C-alpha positions in Angstrom: 0.0 -0.2 0.4 1.5 3.3 -0.8 1.0 6.3 1.5 2.5 10.0 1.1 3.4 12.0 3.9 5.4 14.8 4.4 7.4 14.2 7.0 6.9 17.9 8.7 3.5 18.5 10.4 0.8 17.7 8.4 -2.8 17.7 8.7 -3.7 16.0 5.5 -2.0 12.9 3.8 -2.7 10.7 0.6 -3.1 7.2 1.0 -3.5 4.6 -2.0 -7.0 2.4 -1.7 -7.0 -0.1 -4.7 -6.7 1.9 -7.7 -7.7 5.1 -6.3 -6.1 7.9 -4.3 -7.3 9.3 -1.0 -6.8 12.4 0.4 -7.3 11.8 4.4 -6.8 14.1 7.4 -4.5 13.3 10.0 -7.4 11.9 12.2 -8.2 9.3 9.3 -11.2 11.1 8.0 -11.4 10.6 4.0 -11.7 14.0 2.3 -11.9 12.9 -1.3 -10.7 10.5 -3.6 -8.8 10.8 -6.8 -7.6 8.7 -10.0 -4.2 9.9 -9.8 -1.5 10.7 -7.6 -0.7 13.9 -8.7 -4.2 15.2 -8.5 -4.4 13.9 -4.8 -1.0 15.1 -3.7 -2.1 18.7 -5.4 -5.4 18.6 -3.5 -3.3 17.6 -0.2 -1.0 20.0 -0.4 -3.5 23.0 -0.9 -5.3 21.6 2.3 -2.0 21.8 4.3 -1.2 25.3 3.3 -4.9 26.5 4.4 -4.5 24.5 7.2 -1.0 25.9 8.3 -2.7 29.3 7.6 -5.7 28.9 9.7 -3.3 27.4 12.5 -0.9 30.5 12.3 -3.6 32.9 12.2 -5.2 31.5 15.2 -1.7 31.6 17.1 -1.2 34.9 16.4 -4.3 36.2 17.1 -4.1 34.3 20.5 -1.0 35.7 21.4 -2.8 39.6 20.4 -5.3 38.6 22.8 -2.6 37.9 25.7 -1.0 41.5 25.3 -4.0 43.5 26.0 
């Protein structure tokens, strides 16, 4: 079984399931399935970037709240 994961902290990864590639969350939930690895990897990358941006934004907002 093929499993693509970036070794940095990622929230989404690609897993091969039969002849399909599934984008899964770190919690094991299937987000979407694609016919090819390139598409699944692209979507996983986009989701990871959005996750990082949201995480950083939340962190910075929390830090601003502490400095009041």
